[in-house]
Steps between C-alpha positions, in 0.01 A plus 500: 500500500228570750729721709612682188142585409409594861781752512351706214258782575240408236277801571789733421616301201149500348408857584366693198573222251279358228399134497753421227781670688403309820506173307843579359633576849356173639637303206849649541505433876385141457748432221784648704404289801481184290843562351640576849336225711397203277784254454590417146631173366688491171490195279792400282407485135607197310479266801170318472378289787425133435154467362460143626613312806827309497329164532269552203623295205366437147299193604312697764444790262355272232259342750386838620446622142300184425288561810433863395401400149261228621341737751446761228340233281277393786394860570402546136304175459389409857508138384553218749761333279704820490473531877639145545794591271557806714494300821758260364722787384453680835606193700801438272615862541457480876697176516786632285514824697528309827774277358698797372475691829 
């Protein structure tokens, strides 16, 4: 792209042009260069990638959900009892995740 832009004589291209016309010229040159030089990757529609890892089962998911709920409850109340419930849920989720992996 850099070589493409270097090859243009910008003084000649912009001579006797208004600001709007200059902007339109720049915009067109950049757009053309992007189409020409930037690689494109097409994605197939209808084929969705897995949203979770292969090893993640229902037991792990339930422990993680419980951990998230207890942490939300702790954030709202800032109570020591809620924190202890969160710690227990966190440790259980960590253990289940390690077993599953």
